[in-house]
N, C-alpha and C positions, 0 to 999 in steps of 0.2 A: 504494500500500500504506500503510495507516495503522499507526502505532506505538502500542503500549499505553503506559501510564503509566511503567512501569519502564524501557522502552526509551528513552522520551523523556528520562528522568532520566539514564540512562547516556550518551546522546549529549550532553546538556548538560554533564555532568562531563568528558567527553572534550574538548569545545570549550573549557572553562575551562582544562584542563591543557595543551592543545596548540592554542593560538589560531592559530598560523601554518598548521598543517595543516588546521584547520577551514575556513580561507578560502583554500584553495589556488588558485593561478592558473597557467596554462601557462607564463608567462614568469617564474615565481619563480626566484630564484637561491639556491643553497645557501650560507649564510654561517655556517660553524661558529664557535662562541664559544670561542676558545682561552683557557685559563687564563693569567694573567699569570705571568711568571717570578718565582719566589720571591725575596724580598729576602734570605732566609737561605740561599740556595743555596750549594753548595760553592764555596769560594774558593781551594782548593789548600792550605789549612792545616788538617790533620786535628784539631788540638787545639781547634778551635772547638766540636766536639761533646763535650759533657760531660754526665754524669748524676750526680745526688747519690748519695753512698754509701748502700749498703743497711744495714738494721738487723736482720738475721735473727739468731736465737739458735741456736747449735750444739746439736744434739740434737733440735730441733723438727722436725716433718715439714711440708714444703711441696712441692706439685707444681711441677715446673719450668715447666709450661705456665702456671701462675698467676704464677710469678715473672717470666715473659716479659711477660705483660700489664701487670704492675705496673711493670716496668722501662721498657717502651715508653711508658706514660703519663707517667712522670717525665722521660723523654727528650723527649717532646713539650712539656713545660713549659719546657724550656731552648732548644728549636730549633723554630721554626714551619715549617721545611721538612719535618719528619717527617709522613708520611701513613701511614694504615693501611688495607689492603684485606683483606677476609675473604670466604669463600665459604659463607655461611649456617651457620657453626659458631662464631660469635663467643663463645657461652657455653661452648664446649668448649675453644677455643684461648685463651680469656680476652682476646681482642682487644676485648671489650666494656668492659674497664677503660679502654682508650684512648678508646673511643667516648664513655664517660661524661665523661671529662675534656676531650676535644677533638672534639665531635660534628661540627664543620664540616670536620674533616680525616679523618673515618672514612668509608669507602665500602663499602657492602654490595653485593657482586657476585653474591650468590645462588649457585646450583649451576651455575656457569659458569667453571670453573677456567681454561680456555683464554683466555677473554676477560679474566679477572682478571689473568693474567700480562701480557697485552697492555696492559692499562690501567697496570700497574706500569711497563712500559717507557716508556709515554707520560709518566707522572709524572717518571720519571728524566730524560727528554729536556727536560722543562720545569723542571729544577732542583730538583725535590723529592727527598726521601729516602724511597722507598717500602719499607714492610715488608708482605709478602704472606703471609697465613697460612691454613692449612687442615689437615685431617688429612694426615699424611705420605703415605699411600697414594694420596690423590687428586691429588697433584702428577704422578703418572704420566699422568693424562689430558692434562696440558698439557706433556708432555715436548717436543713439537716447538716450542712457543712458548718454553720455557725454553732449549732448545738454540740457537734463533735469537737469543735475547736474549744468550746467552753469546758467540756468534760476533760479535755487534754490540757487545760490551763494555759492555752495560748493567749498571749497578750495582743489581741487585735484591737485596733481603734477604728470603729465603724462610724461613718458619718452619713446620715440619711437626710437628704434635702426634700423640699416640696412636700412637707408633711401636712396632713389634715385637710379639711375642706377649704381652708383659706387660700389654696392655690387657685381656686376659681376657674379661670378659663382653660386650664389644662384638662379639666374633666374628671369624672369620678374614677376612671381606671388608673389615674396617676396619684390618687389621694392615699397617702399612708395613714390609715386609721386603726391599725393593729400593731404598729411597731413598738410602742411603749410596752404593751403586754408581752410581745414576743421577746423583747430584750430583757425585761424585768425578771422573767422566769428562769433565766440562765444562772447557773451557780457562779458566785463571785463577780457577777456583772455589775456595772454601774450605768445609770441612765441619766443623761444631762440634757436639759432643754433651756438654752439661753434665750433671753428676750431681746437683747440688743447686741451691738457690735462689741462693746467692751467686755461683757460677760462671755461672749463667744471667744474672744481673743484669749482671755484668761483661762477658760475651760479647755481650750486646745492644749495649752501648756500642762494643765492638770492631767489630761489624758495621756500625754507623752510620758508622764512620770508614773503611770499606773501599770504595774506588771503582774498583778494578781489575777487577771482574767480579762474578759472582754469589756471594753468601755464603748458606750454608744452616745453620740451627739446628734440631736435632732435640730435641723436648721429650717428656716422659713423662706419661702419663695419671695414674698413681698418685702419691701423696705419697711423698717420699723424705726421709731424714734430712738436715739441714743439716750438712755435713762441715767446711766452711771458715769461718775468721774473716772478718769483713766487710772487712778491709783486704788480703785476699789478691788478687794480681793474676793475670790469665789472658791473657797475650799470645797472639796468633795464632801457631801453629806450636810451641806449648809443650806440656808435659805435667807431671804432678805425681807424684813418687815418695812414696807415702804410707806404705809399709812397706818396710824394708830392714835386713838384718843381715849379719854376716860368715858366717852359716851357712845361707844360703838355698839351697834345692835346686831352685827353679824360679822364674821371673818370670811373674807373672800380669798381663796387660794387659787392662784393662776400660774401659768408659766408660758414662756414663748410669746406667741402672738396674742394669746388671751390676756396676758398681763396688761397690755395696752387698753384692751376693752374694759378691764376691771378698773383701771385708773380713770377712764372716761366716766364710768358709772359712779365712781367716788365723787368726781367733780359735779356731776348732775345732782346727786343726792345731797351733797353738801349745800347746794343752793337752797334746798328745802329743809335745812337743819337736820338732816338724817346722816349719821356718820357711821362709817364702816372701816374695819381694818383690812389692809391688803397685803398679802404675802406673795413674794415671787419665789415659787418652789423650783428653782433652777436645777436642783438635784432631786430628781424624782426617786432615785435609788442610789445610795442610801438616803432615807428620809430623816429630816430633822424633826422627829415627832415631838420632842420636848418643846421646841419653839412654837410649833403649830398648836399644841395643847395649851400652852401658856397664853398665847394670844387669843385663842378661842374662849378661854375662861373669862377673859375681860371683855368678850364680845357676846355676852349673854349665852355662852355655850352653844353657839350656832356656827356651823361651817358650811359654806357653799363653794364647791369647786367649779371652775370654768375652764373647759378644756376643748382642744381641737383633736378629738380622738373618740373612738367608741367608748361607751360607758364601761363596758367590761374590760377590766385590766388596765384602765387608765389611772389618773391621779385619785379619783374618787375612792378607789379600792385601797389607797394608801393612807388617806387622811381619816 
């Protein structure tokens, strides 16, 4: 059978890209090329992971997904063990910011989320610090791989963007409404849901320092107001009490995009001399139960959670 010109060109290109396969012999032995162990791999001292402080301006609007990409690129500047994996949505998750700064440590995994998570486990085993990003709803495709990674104590940093119904025009198929529940149930996992660019920036650093299991960061499609000063700290397992008085009739617990709706409600109610406390539950797991209970006790023992997630397995089951 004779080949036409285009077919010959295609074969030549394949031979160039895969020379070993082009000259295959029956006695060939498979010799995988394993990456070398990173010289900046984890040494047991978490303080080696540092990120420059952010410079956001309160009142400006920034999408937390963009703040994630910016923070990750800065983290990559200070630690060459940081690697980024993304599933063909780097322009939406803003992993492309890391790719621009560190192209040799960015890995495009295409629409293969199961394989991407497996690659992340491999990088963790080789001493890298993998951040794995895609739309939050697409992590459900790789739940088996995520579950096995958690059982194996892999330190994966998963970042799910476009969560909840707030993504609007992207449609219901793209809405991550079960991700908190899915990630919460994993052993030794942490679940973080920042509301603004500053908290996102600081929590990316906290994730890089977490080696006891899987950490999950939930980011929002829409731009949200910067609420915090750049020197604010966000330890894992904490929360922020943003509104509180001696006359509160209920405690509102929110996180991410719903925090901004809770603050709007506070302003409206205050105009009618009705006062509420507002908590930013940026750390969904582990939960700062002591603070939530303390604030609720001074708010007539009433708690309302406001969330962009299915009721089952969301914040309401934690408070």
